[in-house]
C-alpha positions as CSV (number, residue, x, y, z in Angstrom):
1,M,157.2,71.0,112.5
2,K,156.1,74.7,112.4
3,S,156.2,78.1,114.0
4,H,153.0,80.1,114.7
5,R,152.4,83.8,114.3
6,I,151.6,85.4,117.6
7,V,150.7,88.8,119.0
8,A,150.7,88.7,122.8
9,A,153.0,85.9,123.9
10,G,155.7,86.4,121.3
11,A,157.6,83.8,119.4
12,L,160.3,81.3,119.2
13,V,162.5,80.0,116.4
14,A,163.6,76.6,117.7
15,V,167.3,76.1,118.5
16,G,169.8,73.4,119.1
17,A,169.2,69.7,119.5
18,M,165.9,68.8,121.1
19,V,165.7,67.8,124.7
20,L,164.0,64.4,125.3
21,S,161.9,63.2,128.1
22,G,160.4,59.7,128.5
23,C,157.6,60.8,130.8
24,S,154.0,60.3,129.8
25,A,151.1,62.4,131.1
26,P,149.4,60.9,134.2
27,N,145.7,60.3,134.3
28,R,145.0,62.1,137.6
29,D,142.0,62.0,139.8
30,P,139.6,63.7,140.6
31,E,137.8,63.8,137.3
32,I,135.6,66.5,135.8
33,V,133.8,68.7,138.3
34,G,130.2,68.8,137.2
35,G,129.1,72.3,136.3
36,S,132.5,73.8,136.6
37,S,133.7,76.4,134.1
38,I,136.6,78.7,133.5
39,T,137.0,81.7,131.2
40,V,140.5,82.8,130.0
41,A,141.8,85.4,127.6
42,W,143.8,85.4,124.4
43,N,144.7,88.4,122.3
44,D,143.7,87.2,118.8
45,P,140.5,85.4,117.6
46,F,140.4,81.8,116.5
47,F,139.6,81.4,112.8
48,A,140.7,78.0,111.7
49,Y,140.8,74.4,113.1
50,N,143.5,73.3,110.7
51,S,146.7,75.3,111.4
52,N,148.8,73.4,108.8
53,L,148.1,75.9,106.1
54,S,150.1,79.1,105.4
55,E,147.1,81.2,105.9
56,T,146.0,79.6,109.2
57,N,149.3,79.0,110.9
58,A,148.6,81.2,113.9
59,A,148.9,80.8,117.6
60,A,145.3,81.8,118.1
61,N,144.3,78.7,116.2
62,A,147.0,76.4,117.7
63,N,146.0,77.1,121.3
64,I,142.4,76.0,120.7
65,I,143.6,73.0,118.7
66,H,145.8,71.9,121.6
67,L,143.0,72.2,124.0
68,A,141.0,69.8,121.9
69,N,143.6,67.4,120.7
70,N,146.5,65.1,121.6
71,G,149.4,63.6,119.6
72,F,152.4,61.3,120.1
73,V,154.4,64.2,121.5
74,S,154.1,67.5,123.4
75,Y,156.3,69.8,125.4
76,D,156.5,70.7,129.0
77,P,157.6,74.3,130.1
78,T,161.4,73.4,130.2
79,P,160.9,72.9,127.2
80,A,161.4,69.1,127.1
81,L,159.9,66.7,124.6
82,V,157.2,64.5,126.3
83,H,156.1,61.3,124.8
84,N,152.4,60.8,125.2
85,D,152.5,57.1,125.5
86,K,148.8,56.7,126.3
87,F,147.9,58.3,123.0
88,G,150.4,56.2,121.2
89,T,154.0,55.2,120.7
90,V,156.8,56.1,118.4
91,E,159.5,53.5,117.7
92,K,162.6,53.7,115.6
93,V,162.6,50.4,113.8
94,S,165.9,50.9,111.9
95,E,168.6,53.4,111.5
96,N,169.6,52.9,107.9
97,P,167.3,53.4,106.3
98,L,165.5,55.4,108.9
99,K,162.3,53.5,109.6
100,V,159.8,54.7,112.2
101,K,156.7,53.0,113.5
102,Y,153.8,55.2,114.8
103,T,151.2,53.2,116.8
104,I,147.9,54.7,118.1
105,G,146.9,53.3,121.6
106,E,143.9,51.1,121.9
107,G,140.8,53.0,123.0
108,V,141.9,56.4,121.6
109,T,138.9,57.9,119.7
110,W,137.6,60.9,118.0
111,S,134.8,62.8,119.8
112,D,132.2,61.0,117.6
113,G,133.4,57.6,119.0
114,T,135.4,56.7,115.8
115,P,138.9,55.2,116.6
116,V,141.9,57.3,115.9
117,D,144.1,55.1,113.7
118,A,146.4,54.7,110.7
119,A,144.2,56.6,108.3
120,D,144.6,59.8,110.3
121,I,148.4,59.5,110.2
122,I,148.2,58.7,106.4
123,L,146.2,61.9,105.9
124,S,148.8,63.9,107.8
125,W,151.6,62.4,105.6
126,A,149.8,62.8,102.3
127,S,148.9,66.5,103.0
128,G,152.4,67.2,104.3
129,T,154.3,66.0,101.2
130,T,154.7,66.7,97.5
131,H,154.1,63.0,96.7
132,R,150.3,63.3,96.7
133,T,150.0,66.7,95.0
134,E,149.0,67.3,91.4
135,G,148.7,70.3,89.2
136,D,149.8,73.9,89.6
137,V,147.7,76.5,91.4
138,P,148.4,80.1,90.3
139,E,149.8,82.6,92.7
140,P,147.3,85.1,94.1
141,E,147.0,88.4,92.4
142,Y,145.8,91.5,94.4
143,D,144.2,94.8,93.9
144,D,145.2,98.0,95.7
145,E,143.1,97.1,98.7
146,G,144.8,93.7,99.1
147,N,141.8,91.7,97.7
148,V,142.6,88.6,95.7
149,T,141.5,89.2,92.1
150,N,142.0,85.7,90.6
151,Q,140.3,83.6,93.3
152,A,138.2,81.9,90.7
153,A,141.2,80.7,88.8
154,I,142.9,79.5,92.0
155,D,139.8,77.6,93.1
156,A,139.4,76.0,89.6
157,A,143.0,74.9,89.5
158,A,142.8,73.5,93.1
159,E,139.6,71.6,92.3
160,K,141.1,70.2,89.1
161,G,144.3,69.0,90.8
162,V,145.3,68.0,94.3
163,F,146.2,71.0,96.4
164,W,146.5,70.7,100.1
165,G,147.7,74.2,100.9
166,T,150.5,73.1,103.3
167,S,153.4,74.5,101.3
168,A,155.2,71.2,101.4
169,V,158.8,71.4,100.1
170,K,160.4,68.6,98.2
171,D,162.9,66.6,100.2
172,R,162.0,68.2,103.5
173,Q,160.7,66.5,106.6
174,L,157.7,64.2,105.8
175,D,158.6,64.5,102.1
176,L,161.6,62.3,102.8
177,V,159.0,59.5,103.1
178,Q,158.7,58.9,99.4
179,E,156.7,55.6,99.3
180,M,153.2,54.8,100.7
181,P,153.6,54.2,104.5
182,E,152.9,50.7,105.7
183,V,149.7,50.1,107.6
184,G,149.8,47.4,110.4
185,D,148.4,46.3,113.7
186,D,144.8,46.0,112.4
187,G,144.9,49.5,111.2
188,R,146.4,51.1,114.3
189,S,150.0,51.6,113.2
190,V,151.9,53.2,110.3
191,T,155.5,52.5,109.5
192,M,157.3,55.2,107.5
193,T,160.6,54.7,105.7
194,Y,162.7,57.8,105.2
195,S,165.0,58.2,102.2
196,K,167.4,60.1,104.4
197,P,168.0,60.3,108.2
198,W,165.6,63.1,109.1
199,A,167.1,64.7,112.3
200,D,163.8,65.8,113.7
201,W,161.8,62.5,113.1
202,E,160.8,62.3,116.8
203,T,159.0,65.6,116.7
204,F,156.4,64.5,114.2
205,G,152.9,63.8,115.4
206,D,151.9,66.5,117.8
207,A,148.3,67.9,118.2
208,D,148.8,70.2,115.2
209,D,149.8,67.3,113.0
210,L,147.0,64.9,114.0
211,N,143.9,67.0,114.8
212,I,142.3,66.7,111.4
213,S,140.4,63.4,111.2
214,A,140.6,61.2,108.1
215,H,137.0,60.0,108.2
216,G,135.6,63.4,108.9
217,T,137.5,65.0,106.0
218,V,136.5,62.3,103.6
219,Q,132.9,62.7,104.7
220,L,133.1,66.5,104.2
221,A,134.4,65.8,100.6
222,F,131.9,63.0,100.0
223,P,128.8,63.7,102.1
224,E,127.1,60.5,100.8
225,I,129.6,58.4,102.8
226,T,128.2,58.1,106.3
227,D,130.2,55.0,107.5
228,A,133.5,56.1,109.2
229,Q,135.4,53.0,108.2
230,Q,134.2,53.3,104.6
231,A,135.5,56.8,104.6
232,K,138.9,55.7,106.0
233,D,139.2,52.9,103.5
234,K,138.5,55.4,100.7
235,L,141.2,57.7,101.8
236,I,143.8,54.9,102.2
237,E,143.0,53.4,98.8
238,A,143.2,56.9,97.2
239,V,146.5,57.6,98.8
240,K,147.9,54.2,97.9
241,N,146.9,54.5,94.3
242,N,147.5,58.2,94.1
243,D,144.0,58.7,92.8
244,A,144.0,62.4,91.9
245,E,140.2,62.5,91.3
246,V,139.4,61.4,94.9
247,L,142.4,63.1,96.5
248,G,141.5,66.4,94.9
249,K,138.2,66.5,96.6
250,I,139.7,65.4,100.0
251,A,142.4,68.0,99.7
252,T,139.9,70.7,99.0
253,A,137.9,69.7,102.1
254,F,141.2,69.6,104.2
255,R,142.1,73.1,103.0
256,T,138.7,74.9,103.1
257,D,136.3,73.2,105.5
258,Y,138.2,73.8,108.7
259,V,138.4,77.5,108.2
260,Y,135.6,79.1,110.1
261,K,135.0,82.1,112.5
262,S,131.7,81.0,114.0
263,T,130.2,77.7,115.1
264,P,130.3,75.4,112.0
265,T,127.3,73.5,110.9
266,K,128.9,70.1,110.2
267,P,129.9,67.9,113.1
268,Q,133.0,66.7,111.3
269,Q,134.5,70.2,111.4
270,T,135.0,70.1,115.2
271,L,136.0,66.5,115.8
272,S,138.6,66.2,118.5
273,N,141.0,63.4,119.6
274,G,141.8,64.9,123.0
275,P,140.2,66.2,126.2
276,Y,137.9,69.0,125.0
277,V,135.7,69.6,121.9
278,I,134.5,73.0,120.5
279,T,130.8,73.6,121.2
280,E,130.4,77.2,120.4
281,L,132.3,79.9,118.5
282,V,131.2,83.5,118.3
283,Q,133.1,85.5,115.7
284,D,135.7,87.8,117.2
285,Q,134.3,87.3,120.8
286,Y,134.9,83.8,122.2
287,V,135.1,80.1,121.8
288,T,133.8,77.5,124.3
289,L,135.0,73.9,124.6
290,K,133.5,71.1,126.7
291,A,135.3,68.3,128.4
292,R,134.9,64.8,126.9
293,E,133.5,62.3,129.5
294,D,135.1,59.4,127.5
295,Y,138.7,60.9,127.5
296,T,141.0,58.4,129.2
297,W,144.4,58.7,127.4
298,G,145.8,61.6,129.3
299,T,145.3,63.8,132.3
300,K,141.5,64.0,132.9
301,P,140.2,67.6,132.7
302,K,138.9,69.2,135.9
303,Y,136.8,72.0,134.4
304,E,133.7,70.9,132.5
305,T,133.9,73.9,130.1
306,I,136.7,76.3,129.0
307,T,135.8,79.6,127.3
308,V,138.5,81.6,125.6
309,R,137.6,85.2,125.2
310,F,139.4,87.2,122.5
311,I,140.7,90.4,124.1
312,A,143.4,92.2,122.1
313,D,144.4,95.0,124.6
314,P,146.7,93.7,127.4
315,Q,145.2,96.4,129.7
316,A,141.7,95.3,128.9
317,Q,142.8,91.7,129.7
318,V,144.0,92.7,133.1
319,Q,140.8,94.7,133.8
320,A,138.7,91.7,132.9
321,L,140.8,89.6,135.3
322,Q,140.4,92.1,138.1
323,N,136.6,92.2,137.4
324,G,136.4,88.4,137.6
325,E,135.3,88.2,133.9
326,V,138.3,86.0,133.1
327,Q,140.5,83.8,135.3
328,I,143.7,83.6,133.3
329,V,145.4,86.1,131.0
330,Q,148.7,86.3,129.1
331,S,150.0,89.5,127.7
332,Q,152.9,91.6,126.7
333,P,153.6,93.5,129.9
334,T,154.3,97.2,130.4
335,A,155.6,98.8,133.6
336,D,152.2,100.2,134.3
337,L,150.5,96.8,133.8
338,L,152.9,95.1,136.2
339,Q,152.3,97.8,138.8
340,Q,148.6,97.3,138.4
341,L,149.0,93.5,138.9
342,E,151.1,94.1,142.0
343,G,148.4,96.2,143.5
344,T,145.5,93.8,143.0
345,S,144.5,91.3,145.6
346,G,143.3,87.8,144.7
347,I,145.6,87.6,141.6
348,K,148.8,85.7,141.1
349,W,151.2,86.3,138.3
350,E,154.5,85.2,137.0
351,S,156.8,87.2,134.7
352,S,159.6,85.5,132.8
353,K,161.5,85.6,129.6
354,E,159.5,83.7,127.0
355,G,160.5,81.7,123.9
356,T,159.9,84.8,122.0
357,Y,161.5,87.1,119.4
358,E,160.2,90.3,118.0
359,H,161.2,91.0,114.4
360,V,160.6,93.0,111.3
361,D,160.3,91.2,107.9
362,L,160.5,92.8,104.5
363,Q,158.5,91.9,101.4
364,A,160.8,91.0,98.4
365,T,158.4,90.0,95.6
366,N,155.2,92.1,96.1
367,G,155.9,94.8,93.6
368,G,156.7,97.2,96.4
369,V,159.6,99.3,97.6
370,F,161.8,96.3,98.4
371,D,161.1,94.2,95.3
372,P,163.7,94.1,92.5
373,A,160.8,94.0,90.0
374,S,160.1,97.6,90.9
375,Y,163.5,98.6,89.5
376,G,163.6,96.6,86.3
377,G,164.8,93.5,88.1
378,D,167.8,95.2,89.7
379,A,168.3,92.9,92.7
380,E,171.3,94.9,94.1
381,K,169.3,98.1,94.1
382,A,166.4,96.6,95.9
383,K,168.8,95.0,98.4
384,K,170.4,98.4,99.1
385,I,167.0,99.8,99.9
386,R,166.2,96.9,102.2
387,K,169.6,97.3,104.0
388,A,169.0,101.0,104.3
389,F,165.6,100.4,105.9
390,L,166.9,97.8,108.4
391,L,169.6,100.3,109.4
392,T,166.9,102.6,110.6
393,I,165.2,100.1,112.9
394,P,166.1,101.6,116.4
395,R,166.5,98.3,118.1
396,D,168.5,99.6,121.0
397,E,166.0,102.5,121.6
398,I,163.1,100.0,121.5
399,V,164.8,97.8,124.1
400,E,165.8,100.8,126.3
401,K,162.4,102.5,126.3
402,L,160.0,99.5,126.1
403,I,161.7,96.4,127.5
404,K,164.3,97.6,130.1
405,P,161.6,99.1,132.4
406,L,160.4,95.5,132.7
407,E,163.7,93.7,132.6
408,P,166.7,95.9,133.5
409,N,169.3,93.6,132.0
410,A,167.5,93.2,128.6
411,T,169.5,93.5,125.4
412,T,168.7,93.2,121.8
413,R,168.3,89.7,120.3
414,D,170.9,89.4,117.6
415,S,169.8,86.2,115.9
416,N,166.8,85.1,113.9
417,L,167.6,81.4,114.3
418,L,169.2,81.0,117.8
419,L,168.1,81.9,121.3
420,P,170.5,84.0,123.3
421,G,172.7,81.7,125.3
422,A,172.2,78.7,122.9
423,A,175.1,76.9,121.5
424,G,176.5,78.9,118.5
425,Y,174.7,82.1,119.4
426,D,177.8,84.2,120.1
427,E,179.6,82.8,117.0
428,S,176.6,83.5,114.9
429,V,176.4,87.1,116.1
430,K,180.1,87.6,115.2
431,T,179.9,86.1,111.7
432,S,176.5,86.9,110.4
433,G,176.7,90.7,110.1
434,I,174.1,91.4,112.7
435,A,176.7,93.3,114.7
436,D,176.8,95.9,111.9
437,L,173.0,96.4,112.0
438,K,173.1,99.2,114.6
439,T,170.9,102.2,113.9
440,N,172.9,104.2,111.4
441,I,170.9,107.0,109.7
442,E,173.8,108.4,107.7
443,E,174.7,105.0,106.3
444,A,171.0,104.5,105.4
445,K,171.0,107.8,103.6
446,K,174.1,106.8,101.7
447,L,172.6,103.5,100.6
448,L,169.5,105.2,99.4
449,A,171.6,107.8,97.4
450,E,173.6,104.9,95.9
451,A,170.3,103.2,94.9
452,G,169.1,106.5,93.4
453,V,165.8,106.6,95.2
454,T,164.2,109.5,97.1
455,N,161.7,109.3,99.9
456,P,160.8,105.6,99.3
457,E,157.4,104.7,100.7
458,V,157.1,101.7,103.1
459,R,153.7,100.4,104.1
460,F,154.2,99.0,107.6
461,L,151.9,96.3,109.0
462,T,151.5,95.5,112.7
463,A,148.8,95.0,115.3
464,Q,146.6,98.1,115.5
465,D,145.2,97.1,118.9
466,N,148.5,96.1,120.6
467,P,150.0,99.1,122.6
468,R,153.6,97.9,122.7
469,R,153.6,97.2,118.9
470,Q,152.2,100.6,118.3
471,S,154.9,102.2,120.5
472,E,157.5,100.3,118.5
473,L,156.0,101.5,115.2
474,Q,156.2,105.1,116.4
475,L,159.9,104.7,117.2
476,I,160.6,103.0,113.9
477,T,158.7,105.7,112.0
478,A,160.6,108.6,113.6
479,S,163.9,106.9,112.9
480,A,163.2,105.8,109.3
481,E,161.9,109.2,108.3
482,Q,165.2,110.8,109.4
483,A,166.8,108.7,106.6
484,G,164.2,109.8,104.1
485,F,161.8,106.9,104.2
486,K,158.1,107.7,104.2
487,I,156.2,105.3,106.6
488,V,152.6,104.5,105.8
489,D,150.8,103.0,108.8
490,A,149.1,99.8,107.6
491,S,148.3,98.7,111.1
492,T,145.1,96.6,111.4
493,K,143.3,94.4,113.9
494,E,143.3,91.7,111.1
495,W,147.1,91.8,110.7
496,S,147.5,88.0,111.4
497,E,145.4,87.0,108.4
498,I,146.8,89.8,106.2
499,V,150.5,89.0,106.8
500,S,150.2,85.6,105.1
501,S,147.4,86.2,102.6
502,Q,147.8,89.7,101.3
503,P,151.5,90.3,100.5
504,N,150.9,93.3,98.4
505,A,149.1,95.1,101.2
506,Y,152.3,95.9,103.1
507,D,156.1,96.1,102.6
508,A,157.3,95.6,106.2
509,A,155.7,93.6,109.0
510,L,156.3,93.6,112.8
511,F,155.2,90.5,114.7
512,G,156.6,87.4,116.4
513,W,156.8,83.6,116.0
514,A,155.6,81.0,118.4
515,S,157.2,77.6,117.9
516,T,155.6,74.3,118.8
517,S,158.9,72.4,118.5
518,T,162.6,72.4,119.3
519,G,163.5,70.7,116.1
520,V,166.8,71.7,114.6
521,G,165.3,72.3,111.2
522,E,162.5,74.4,112.6
523,F,163.7,77.6,110.9
524,G,163.4,76.1,107.4
525,A,159.7,76.8,107.0
526,N,160.5,80.6,107.4
527,Y,163.3,80.8,104.9
528,V,163.2,78.1,102.3
529,T,161.7,78.9,98.9
530,G,158.0,78.3,99.1
531,G,158.1,77.5,102.8
532,N,155.0,77.5,104.9
533,N,156.0,80.6,106.8
534,N,157.8,82.4,104.0
535,Y,155.2,85.1,103.1
536,Y,157.7,87.4,101.4
537,G,159.0,85.5,98.3
538,W,162.4,85.1,99.9
539,S,164.5,82.8,97.8
540,N,168.2,81.9,97.9
541,T,169.7,78.8,96.3
542,R,172.2,78.2,99.1
543,M,169.6,78.8,101.8
544,D,167.4,76.1,100.2
545,E,170.4,73.7,100.2
546,I,171.2,74.5,103.9
547,V,167.6,73.9,105.0
548,K,167.5,70.5,103.4
549,E,170.9,69.6,104.6
550,V,170.1,70.6,108.2
551,D,167.0,68.3,108.1
552,V,169.2,65.3,107.4
553,T,172.2,66.2,109.6
554,T,172.5,64.5,112.9
555,D,175.9,65.8,113.9
556,A,175.3,68.7,116.3
557,A,178.5,70.6,115.3
558,Q,177.5,70.4,111.6
559,Q,174.0,71.5,112.5
560,Q,175.4,74.6,114.2
561,K,177.7,75.4,111.4
562,L,174.9,75.2,108.8
563,T,172.6,77.3,111.0
564,I,175.3,80.1,111.3
565,E,175.7,80.1,107.6
566,A,172.0,80.4,107.1
567,E,172.0,83.4,109.5
568,S,174.6,85.1,107.5
569,I,172.5,84.7,104.3
570,I,169.5,86.3,106.0
571,Y,171.4,89.4,106.9
572,D,173.3,89.6,103.5
573,E,169.9,89.4,101.8
574,A,168.4,92.0,104.2
575,W,165.2,90.0,104.7
576,S,164.6,90.3,108.4
577,I,165.9,91.7,111.6
578,P,165.3,90.6,115.2
579,I,164.7,93.1,117.9
580,F,164.3,91.6,121.4
581,Q,163.4,88.5,123.4
582,H,160.0,89.0,124.9
583,P,159.4,89.4,128.6
584,G,156.0,87.9,129.3
585,V,153.5,87.7,132.1
586,V,150.8,85.2,132.9
587,A,148.3,86.3,135.6
588,W,145.5,84.3,137.1
589,S,142.9,84.3,139.8
590,E,143.6,82.7,143.1
591,K,140.4,80.7,142.6
592,V,142.3,78.6,140.0
593,E,145.1,76.1,140.8
594,N,147.9,74.6,138.7
595,V,148.3,77.5,136.2
596,K,151.9,77.2,134.8
597,P,153.3,79.5,132.1
598,G,154.6,77.6,129.1
599,F,157.6,78.3,126.9
600,L,156.5,77.0,123.5
601,A,153.1,77.2,121.9
602,P,150.5,76.6,123.2
603,Q,151.8,78.9,125.9
604,Y,149.9,78.7,129.2
605,F,147.3,76.3,127.6
606,W,149.8,73.5,127.6
607,N,148.5,72.0,130.9
608,A,144.8,73.1,130.7
609,T,143.7,69.7,131.8
610,E,145.4,70.3,135.2
611,W,143.7,73.6,135.9
612,A,141.3,73.1,138.8
613,P,139.1,75.2,141.1
614,A,141.1,76.2,144.2
615,G,140.6,74.2,147.3
616,G,140.0,70.9,145.6
617,T,137.7,69.4,143.1
618,K,135.2,67.6,145.3
């Protein structure tokens, strides 16, 4: 359903048809080891429990959400789709029209004991569509420091209407379910009828989609409602009748009450439907989760508590591992870091290519150097400047100096949409124009001269505390300045929040995407007009058509053809450029068993319930 921003582990834009698996997670013994605890590291701090919003769609949030929650589906490291049948079942009732029944298993509950049921699925549907949205919310306006100057007007419009903040796009994904879903099985099932055959229907309902409780959200919106069933009934009735007055308050709670950086005060804000529940959150330091004793619909956790420390610097992560302060780390490796791991006893580690791609994105509507509005609306002039800048990105040099020391056979990644080796990758490279995007300083100078601009200033955003990203920025700066660009270093530790919420604070951004799915329409959220991950104002009529067409195309050959066309548009518009596929490393203490690096988000957290103290759990 979505891709997540990520610093350390990189990113993936999903490719090809999804791989299916009929396995369900076993409920293994032994159970929780009393008093056991483990501390692990992640590079970015947790800041929101609802990752379905544009501003909160980050891997740092998704990892914690997946520790605490389940869904109908998840992925193993292959990555293959796994049906979590103990949580619930997904059944295709009919092909034409596409009708799918989602049924929650008996005994599945939220951490306050309230059953997970149809109301929770209805909330996910309502918030993820345009069918239960009302009113227009003004676009944010910013001052020179990137602060929103019209927040009061935004809040007022959101309060007056029904604004979920999920950037739902008409006729995409859940929006294809145009009518109120049918509730059945004594409130445990929901049957959705799709207006068109959504190709990725089987990927809906993972932990990200279902971690926000219906009753808890209604109670946050209406504190006077203390009965969980009454809260659920209020939601379903409001969705059924499209009651904007009630839905407006629920949508505001959905959008705002799950954003927090320290331990929240209301129990509804941390409700979980899975193996762990958040018990403590210290801003920018750590989050601690405790195993649920009543959890029976999946692999029973072994560790009683998991603490995730936020450590940005990969070197500091490894030092913490060596010192026994943490037991698992995942970072962007350097040659020195790998050498350090090799020389440390008591540590195991695994290095492999991740589902990751490093890239640079350009702002197109922020009033900056790449925005046509800066040139009287001259779109071609702005495009020439964007193309000139992309021609200065030293992709080969970055790979040669930073990646090949780790992976001698590494090459540039030449697609934003397809993994190297995936069906259609080679054809996409040949037809999209990426082959022409080699570093070409003279051509960049020529394009700037044709555009009639001299020494254009580019504010460049990336992670300030990530050594590899800073090395990349140095190489990019040296190259771009040869062509006449002036690079302003806009690096910050808070880049992950700024990239989505402060578009006028930067002109170019360097980061990666982490996907939670292998859906064929996964890329749409990044490139469709108004998409959840489209932070740059990118808009192209044909791209919008392709994204919607891919969603409802089940023929693999046609999916590939459309994806290749979409790739060509990205390069013709000069929106973004890929750099390399990430090599990654996960390292862990020998005192921990069953650590297995993952491919998709939530990275190595994917099998946290299987982690166990070495030597048994007796």
